[in-house]
KOLVEXNU-957435 format. One record per residue (C-alpha): residue number from 1; residue in three letters; z, y, x. Coordinates in Angstrom, 1 decimal, m for minus. Each point is the difference from the previous one (the first is absolute). Example, Ala and Ser with C-alpha at 12.3 -4.5 7.8 and 13.67 -1.06 7.14 Angstrom:
! residues 2
{resi:1&resn:ALA&zz:7.8&yy:m4.5&xx:12.3}
{resi:2&resn:SER&zz:m0.7&yy:3.4&xx:1.4}
! end
This chain:
! residues 86
{resi:1&resn:UNK&zz:13.5&yy:m91.2&xx:27.7}
{resi:2&resn:UNK&zz:m3.3&yy:1.1&xx:m0.1}
{resi:3&resn:UNK&zz:m2.6&yy:m0.4&xx:3.2}
{resi:4&resn:UNK&zz:m3.8&yy:1.1&xx:0.5}
{resi:5&resn:UNK&zz:m2.8&yy:m2.8&xx:0.1}
{resi:6&resn:UNK&zz:m3.1&yy:m0.2&xx:1.4}
{resi:7&resn:UNK&zz:m3.1&yy:m1.5&xx:m2.3}
{resi:8&resn:UNK&zz:m1.2&yy:m2.6&xx:2.3}
{resi:9&resn:UNK&zz:1.4&yy:m2.0&xx:2.9}
{resi:10&resn:UNK&zz:m0.4&yy:0.4&xx:3.7}
{resi:11&resn:UNK&zz:0.7&yy:3.8&xx:m0.7}
{resi:12&resn:UNK&zz:3.0&yy:1.3&xx:2.5}
{resi:13&resn:UNK&zz:2.2&yy:3.4&xx:0.1}
{resi:14&resn:UNK&zz:1.7&yy:1.5&xx:2.9}
{resi:15&resn:UNK&zz:1.7&yy:3.1&xx:0.8}
{resi:16&resn:UNK&zz:1.9&yy:1.0&xx:m3.6}
{resi:17&resn:UNK&zz:0.7&yy:4.1&xx:m0.1}
{resi:18&resn:UNK&zz:1.5&yy:2.0&xx:m3.2}
{resi:19&resn:UNK&zz:m1.1&yy:3.3&xx:m0.6}
{resi:20&resn:UNK&zz:2.5&yy:2.0&xx:m2.4}
{resi:21&resn:UNK&zz:m1.8&yy:2.1&xx:m3.0}
{resi:22&resn:UNK&zz:1.2&yy:3.5&xx:0.4}
{resi:23&resn:UNK&zz:m0.7&yy:1.2&xx:m3.4}
{resi:24&resn:UNK&zz:3.5&yy:0.9&xx:m1.1}
{resi:25&resn:UNK&zz:1.3&yy:3.7&xx:m0.5}
{resi:26&resn:UNK&zz:3.7&yy:m2.0&xx:0.4}
{resi:27&resn:UNK&zz:0.3&yy:m3.0&xx:2.6}
{resi:28&resn:UNK&zz:2.9&yy:m1.3&xx:m1.7}
{resi:29&resn:UNK&zz:m2.3&yy:m0.6&xx:m3.2}
{resi:30&resn:UNK&zz:m2.1&yy:m2.3&xx:2.5}
{resi:31&resn:UNK&zz:0.4&yy:m3.6&xx:m0.2}
{resi:32&resn:UNK&zz:m0.1&yy:m2.0&xx:3.5}
{resi:33&resn:UNK&zz:m3.4&yy:m2.1&xx:m0.9}
{resi:34&resn:UNK&zz:m1.4&yy:2.8&xx:m0.9}
{resi:35&resn:UNK&zz:m3.8&yy:0.1&xx:2.2}
{resi:36&resn:UNK&zz:m1.9&yy:m2.4&xx:1.5}
{resi:37&resn:UNK&zz:m0.7&yy:m3.1&xx:2.6}
{resi:38&resn:UNK&zz:m2.3&yy:0.8&xx:2.3}
{resi:39&resn:UNK&zz:m1.3&yy:m3.7&xx:1.9}
{resi:40&resn:UNK&zz:m2.6&yy:m0.9&xx:2.6}
{resi:41&resn:UNK&zz:m1.7&yy:m3.5&xx:m2.0}
{resi:42&resn:UNK&zz:m2.7&yy:m2.0&xx:1.8}
{resi:43&resn:UNK&zz:m2.1&yy:m2.7&xx:m1.9}
{resi:44&resn:UNK&zz:m0.6&yy:m2.9&xx:2.4}
{resi:45&resn:UNK&zz:m3.0&yy:m1.5&xx:m2.2}
{resi:46&resn:UNK&zz:m2.1&yy:3.6&xx:0.4}
{resi:47&resn:UNK&zz:2.1&yy:1.2&xx:3.1}
{resi:48&resn:UNK&zz:0.3&yy:3.3&xx:m2.4}
{resi:49&resn:UNK&zz:3.1&yy:2.4&xx:0.9}
{resi:50&resn:UNK&zz:1.0&yy:2.7&xx:m2.5}
{resi:51&resn:UNK&zz:2.9&yy:2.1&xx:m0.5}
{resi:52&resn:UNK&zz:1.7&yy:m0.8&xx:m3.5}
{resi:53&resn:UNK&zz:2.1&yy:2.8&xx:m1.8}
{resi:54&resn:UNK&zz:2.6&yy:m1.3&xx:m2.6}
{resi:55&resn:UNK&zz:1.6&yy:1.3&xx:m2.4}
{resi:56&resn:UNK&zz:3.8&yy:m1.1&xx:0.6}
{resi:57&resn:UNK&zz:1.2&yy:0.3&xx:m4.4}
{resi:58&resn:UNK&zz:m3.5&yy:m2.1&xx:0.0}
{resi:59&resn:UNK&zz:0.7&yy:m2.2&xx:3.4}
{resi:60&resn:UNK&zz:m1.8&yy:m3.2&xx:m2.1}
{resi:61&resn:UNK&zz:m2.7&yy:2.1&xx:m0.9}
{resi:62&resn:UNK&zz:m3.2&yy:0.4&xx:1.5}
{resi:63&resn:UNK&zz:m0.1&yy:2.6&xx:2.7}
{resi:64&resn:UNK&zz:m0.7&yy:3.3&xx:m0.5}
{resi:65&resn:UNK&zz:m2.3&yy:0.3&xx:2.7}
{resi:66&resn:UNK&zz:m2.0&yy:m2.2&xx:2.2}
{resi:67&resn:UNK&zz:m1.8&yy:2.4&xx:3.4}
{resi:68&resn:UNK&zz:m2.1&yy:m2.6&xx:1.8}
{resi:69&resn:UNK&zz:1.1&yy:0.2&xx:3.5}
{resi:70&resn:UNK&zz:m3.5&yy:m0.3&xx:2.5}
{resi:71&resn:UNK&zz:2.2&yy:m2.8&xx:2.6}
{resi:72&resn:UNK&zz:2.7&yy:m2.4&xx:m0.4}
{resi:73&resn:UNK&zz:3.7&yy:1.4&xx:0.5}
{resi:74&resn:UNK&zz:1.8&yy:m2.4&xx:2.1}
{resi:75&resn:UNK&zz:2.5&yy:m2.0&xx:m1.0}
{resi:76&resn:UNK&zz:3.7&yy:1.3&xx:0.4}
{resi:77&resn:UNK&zz:m1.5&yy:3.6&xx:m0.1}
{resi:78&resn:UNK&zz:2.8&yy:2.2&xx:m1.0}
{resi:79&resn:UNK&zz:m0.2&yy:3.5&xx:m1.4}
{resi:80&resn:UNK&zz:2.5&yy:2.7&xx:m1.9}
{resi:81&resn:UNK&zz:m0.1&yy:2.5&xx:m1.7}
{resi:82&resn:UNK&zz:0.5&yy:3.9&xx:1.0}
{resi:83&resn:UNK&zz:0.6&yy:2.5&xx:m2.6}
{resi:84&resn:UNK&zz:m1.1&yy:3.8&xx:1.0}
{resi:85&resn:UNK&zz:0.4&yy:3.0&xx:m1.6}
{resi:86&resn:UNK&zz:m2.2&yy:3.2&xx:0.7}
! end
Protein backbone atom coordinates (compact mmCIF):
# COMPACT_ATOMS: atom_id res chain seq x y z
CA UNK A 1 0.00 0.00 0.00
CA UNK A 2 1.33 3.43 -0.94
CA UNK A 3 0.68 6.61 1.04
CA UNK A 4 1.69 10.28 1.08
CA UNK A 5 3.66 11.55 4.09
CA UNK A 6 4.14 15.21 4.98
CA UNK A 7 7.62 16.61 5.54
CA UNK A 8 7.11 17.47 9.21
CA UNK A 9 4.88 16.82 12.21
CA UNK A 10 1.90 19.00 13.13
CA UNK A 11 0.77 19.02 9.50
CA UNK A 12 -2.83 17.99 8.88
CA UNK A 13 -4.99 17.66 5.79
CA UNK A 14 -8.69 17.50 5.08
CA UNK A 15 -11.10 17.25 2.19
CA UNK A 16 -9.34 14.95 -0.27
CA UNK A 17 -10.66 14.87 -3.82
CA UNK A 18 -9.62 12.90 -6.90
CA UNK A 19 -9.30 14.69 -10.25
CA UNK A 20 -8.96 12.33 -13.25
CA UNK A 21 -6.70 13.08 -16.22
CA UNK A 22 -8.47 13.57 -19.54
CA UNK A 23 -5.54 12.91 -21.87
CA UNK A 24 -6.47 9.59 -23.46
CA UNK A 25 -8.43 9.40 -26.67
CA UNK A 26 -9.60 5.93 -25.77
CA UNK A 27 -11.15 5.92 -22.30
CA UNK A 28 -10.73 2.14 -22.09
CA UNK A 29 -6.92 2.59 -22.02
CA UNK A 30 -6.95 5.02 -19.11
CA UNK A 31 -5.98 3.61 -15.74
CA UNK A 32 -8.27 3.93 -12.73
CA UNK A 33 -5.79 5.97 -10.67
CA UNK A 34 -4.58 8.20 -13.53
CA UNK A 35 -5.00 11.67 -12.06
CA UNK A 36 -4.31 13.77 -8.98
CA UNK A 37 -5.33 13.95 -5.33
CA UNK A 38 -6.16 17.46 -4.13
CA UNK A 39 -5.80 18.11 -0.38
CA UNK A 40 -6.17 21.16 1.85
CA UNK A 41 -3.15 21.15 4.18
CA UNK A 42 -2.54 23.16 7.35
CA UNK A 43 0.82 23.56 9.13
CA UNK A 44 -0.08 24.09 12.80
CA UNK A 45 3.41 25.33 13.80
CA UNK A 46 3.44 28.18 11.25
CA UNK A 47 -0.32 28.65 10.70
CA UNK A 48 0.26 28.23 6.93
CA UNK A 49 -2.48 26.74 4.75
CA UNK A 50 -1.92 25.29 1.29
CA UNK A 51 -3.58 23.20 -1.39
CA UNK A 52 -1.39 20.23 -2.34
CA UNK A 53 -1.77 18.55 -5.72
CA UNK A 54 -0.35 15.01 -5.62
CA UNK A 55 -0.01 12.70 -8.61
CA UNK A 56 -1.84 9.46 -7.80
CA UNK A 57 0.69 7.23 -9.58
CA UNK A 58 3.46 8.76 -7.41
CA UNK A 59 1.48 9.10 -4.18
CA UNK A 60 4.52 8.67 -1.94
CA UNK A 61 6.47 11.39 -3.82
CA UNK A 62 6.45 15.18 -3.50
CA UNK A 63 3.36 17.19 -4.38
CA UNK A 64 3.50 18.43 -7.99
CA UNK A 65 2.15 21.79 -6.80
CA UNK A 66 1.60 23.61 -3.50
CA UNK A 67 -0.64 26.67 -3.53
CA UNK A 68 -0.47 28.93 -0.46
CA UNK A 69 -3.86 30.18 0.72
CA UNK A 70 -4.58 33.56 2.36
CA UNK A 71 -6.38 31.93 5.31
CA UNK A 72 -6.91 28.59 7.03
CA UNK A 73 -9.44 26.19 5.56
CA UNK A 74 -11.49 24.82 8.47
CA UNK A 75 -10.94 21.20 9.44
CA UNK A 76 -13.80 19.08 8.18
CA UNK A 77 -14.14 21.10 4.95
CA UNK A 78 -15.08 18.94 1.96
CA UNK A 79 -14.66 19.79 -1.68
CA UNK A 80 -15.79 18.14 -4.89
CA UNK A 81 -14.39 18.09 -8.41
CA UNK A 82 -16.94 18.78 -11.14
CA UNK A 83 -15.70 18.27 -14.70
CA UNK A 84 -17.03 20.92 -17.08
CA UNK A 85 -16.98 20.44 -20.83
CA UNK A 86 -17.16 23.40 -23.16
